[in-house]
N, C-alpha and C positions, 0 to 999 in steps of 0.2 A: 297355630299354636303360640301363645304368648312366651315371651323370653324367659319368664321365670319358670313357666312349665317346662320348657325345653331343658332348662338347668336344673330341674327338680328341686326348686326352692319355693316354699310357701310364702306368698306375699302377706298373707294374714299374720303369719308369725313375725315377719319383718315389721309390719305396721304396729303390732303389738309392742315389740321392743322399743320402737321409736317413741310411741305414746307414753311408755313406762319412764322415759327421761323426764317428761313433765309430771306425770302422776305421782312419782316418788320423790319429787322435789319438795322437801318440807318447808321451804321458804315461799313457795308459790301455791296458794289455795287452788284446788282444782276447779272451783266455781268462778275463779277470777277471770277478767277480761283476758289477761296475759295467757293463761293456761288455755282458755277456750279458743282464743285465736290461733294459738299454735296447733292445737288438736284439729281445728277446723282446717288449716292449711294442710296438715298431714292427710286428713280424710278427703281432700279435694282431688286426689288422684296422683298420678305419676307412676311411671314404670319401676321406680326404685333401682335404677341402673348402678348407682354408686355402691349402695349396700350389696347388691348381687355380686359386684366384682370383688368386694372384701371376702365374701364367701367363697367365690371361685378361687381367689388367691390361696385361701386356706387349705384348698384341696391339693396343693402342691407341696405341702409340708407333711412330715411323718407323724406329727403329735398335735393335732388340731384341738384346742380347747374351746368346746362349743359355746360356753357361756361368754368367754372373752371375745370369740369371733362375732358373736350376735350383738354384743355391746359396741364393739368397733364399727360393725356395719350400721348399726343405729346412729352412731355419732357421725358417720360419713353423710348420711342423709340429712342429719341436723345441719351440718355445715352448708350443704348444698341449698336447703330450704332457706336458711338465713340469707344466703347470697342472692336468692331469688327476690326476697323482699327488698334488699338494697338495689338490685338491678332495676326493679320495677319503679322505684322512686326516682333513680337516676335518669332512666329512660322516659319517665313520665308515662308509663304504660298503664292503662286503666283496667285491663284485663289479665287474669292469670288462671289458666285451665278452665276458661269458660265462665268464671265468676269474677266479680269485682276484685281487683287487687287489694292487698291489705292496706295500703296507704290511702286508698279511696274509701275503704270501710271505716278505718280508725283516724284517719289524718296522718300526715307525714311524720310529725314528731312521734307519735305513738308507735307507728310502724317501724320506725327506725329503733326505738327502744326494744321492740319485740325481737327484731333482728340482731341487735347488740346482745341481748339476753341469750339468744340461742347460741351465739358464737361464744360467749364466755362460758356458758354451760357445759359446752363440749370440752373446753380446756379443763374445767373442774372434773368432768367425768372421766376423762382419760388419764388425769394425774395420778389416779389410784394406782396406775401400773408403774409409775416411776420408781416406787419402792423396790420393784423387782428389777430395776435398772434395765427395762426393756426400752431402749432408746428410740426404736423404730416408731413408738407412738408419737414422738415429737414431729414426725414427718406429717402427721395429720394436724396437730395442734398448731405448727408453724404456718401451716397453709391457711388457717383461719386469720392469723395476725399479720401475715406478710404477703404471700404470692397473690391470694385472691384480692386483697386490698390494693396491691400494687398493679394488678391487672386493671381494676376499676379506675385507679388513678391515671394509668396509661391512656385508657380509653377516653376520660374525661379531658385530658390534657391536649389531646389531638382532635378535637371536634372541629370539623370543617378544615382540617389541616391537610391540604392536598399534596404536601411535600413529604408526608410521612413515608417511610420506606417499607418495602415488602418485609424486610427483616424486623423492623419495628412492629409491624402487624403481627407477625409470627410470634414474637416475644410476648406481646400482649395477650394473644390467644393461648400461648403456652401457660402463662401466669393466671389468666382468667378462667380457664376451662381444663386444659389438658393435664396440669400437675395434680389436680385432685383425683381425677379418674386414674391416673397412674399410680398415685399414692395408695388408693383404695387396694389395688391389687398387690402392691408390695407390702403393705402392712398386714394384709390378710395372710400372705405366704409366710412372713417372719413370725406372726403370731402362732403359727402351726410349726415353727422351728424349721422352716425351709432354709437351705444354704443360701448365702448372700448372692451368689452367682445367679441362681435361678430367681431370687427375688429382684434383682437388678434387671433381668431379662423381661420379667413381668411388668416392671416399671416401664421399661422402654416400650413393650407392647402397648400398655395403656396410654402412654404419651402419644403414639402414633394414632390410636383410635380417637383420642381426645382432640388432636389437631385436625383429623379428617372430619370429625363431628362438627367442630366450629366452623370449619370451611364450608361444609355441606350446609350448615345453618345460614351462613351468609348467602349462599346460592338461593335457598328457599325464599329468602326475603325478596328475591326478584323474581322468582318463578311461581310461587304458590298464589292462589287467589286470595283476596282479602278475607273471605269467609273462612278459609282454612287456617289463616295466619291470626285471625282475630284482630287485625289491624291493616291499614293500608299497605299494599305492596310498595317496597322501596322505603319503608319506614326507617331503616338505618340511615339512609342517606338524608332523608328529610330532617332527621334529628342530629345530623352532623357526624355520624359515624362512617369513617372512611374505611370500608371493608375490602376485602381482596378483589371482589369483582370491580369495584371502582378503581383500584390500583391498577389492574390490567387495562381497564378501559382508558385510563390517563395515559397509557403508552401510544394511544391513537392521537396522532398530532392534530387531527381535525376536531376530534371530540374533546380533547383535554381542555381547551379554553371554555368551552360550554360548561363542562362539569365544575370548573374552577369558579364559575360565576354563581354557583349555588351557595347561598348562605342561609343564616336563620331569618332573614327578611324576604327571601326569594319567593314570589307568588307560587302557589301550588300548581297552577297550570304549566309554568315553566319546568318546575321539577319533575311533573309527569312526562314532560317531553323528553328530559335527559334520562330519566328511568327507562323509557321505552327505547331510547338510543342505545343504552348499556345493554338492554335485553337483546337487541338486534345486532350488537357487535360480537366479536369473538371472545370477550372478556369471560363469559360465563363457562365457555369451553375450556379456556385455559385454567380457570379456577377449579373446574371438575377434575382436570388432568393432575393438578397438585394434590387434591384430596385422594385420588386413586393412587398416587405415588406412595402417600402414607399408608394406605391400606395394603399395598403390595409389600411394603416393608414390614408391616405388621404380620402378614402371612409368612414371611421368611423367619420370623421369630417363632411362630407356632411350629414351623418345620424343625427349629432347632430344639424345641421342647417336646417333640413328638414321643419320646420315650416315657412321658408322664401321661397316665390315662386321662387326666384332666385336660389334656390339650384339646380334647374334643369340645370342652366348655369354651375354650378360647375361640374355637371355630364359630360357635353359636354367637359369641359377642361380636366377632367379625362380620357376620352376616348382618347382625343387628345395626351396627355402626355404618355399614355400608348402604343401608337403606332397603336391603332386599327382605328385611324382616319387619319393617315398620308398617 
C-alpha cells in the first residue's frame, strides 16, 4: 500500500492543488512554456511526501482549516520541486524521474528561471496569511530564500574538499533537506492551532526523519545499481560531493590518501576503484548506524506524542523514511 493510502490522503487532490498554483496565476498564461514546464514536472510523478507531512501535521491541531492546509501543502511541494530543478543544474544531472531533467529540455538559463519563478510564487502565495499575523508561514517562505540556498552553497563550496568535517556535512544536510521536511509538519500543526510544544515536537521529529533520509540517500549512491539510480554508482564522489560514507572512509589511514587523490580530472577507472574500496570498507556500516540513530530518536518523539490519535500517522512516516515502505 502506498504511503498516501496508508495516511488516507488522495494524491489526486494534492496534485490538483499544486497545479492550481500555476493555473490561477493571472500573469502566466496556461499555454506558456513556463506553465507547461511546471505542470509537466508536477505530473512526472513523486510521492508528495512534503505535502503529506503538512496534512499529517494538521491532524495534531484542534481546528484544521482544510483550505489553508491544502494551500500550504501545495506550497511545500512547489518549494521542493523548485529545489529539484536547481539541484539538477548544479549536479549536471541529465535525468529526473526517468525523464530528461528540465535544464536538458529547456537549457540551463530557462530552467533556472522556472525554478526562480516557483520559489517566488510560493512567497507570494503564502503572504496572504500575513494579514492574519500567522507568523508560522514564514517558516516555509524563509526556507525558500535562506536554508535551501545555504545548503546548496555549502555543498558547492566543499566540492572535493576532503577536510570537511562530519559536523559540516550534517549542517549542510539539515539546511538542504531536513529543515523543509521538519517545517512541513510544524506549519501543518500550527495552521490547525496546535500548541507550540506539540508543533516543536513535530518539527524535531521531521528533522530526524530528514537527516536519516539524506544519509540513506548517500548510502544508496554507493549501493544501488546504475539502472535504479539512473546514473553511475558513486556519482556523488565523481562530482566532488564529499558525503558521509566518504568521510567515514577517510578515517581509514590506508584508504584516505587514495580518496584524497580523486579530483575533477581523475580518470573514471581510478574513481571506480576508490568507489569499490569504499563499498568494501566499514564506512557504509558506520553511515547506516548514524541513520538508524536518527530514526530511533524519531521513534522516541512518537512515544511522547502517543496520546494523539495522529501519532499512528507518524509511525507510517517513520516506516517510509526507514526504507521499509519504499
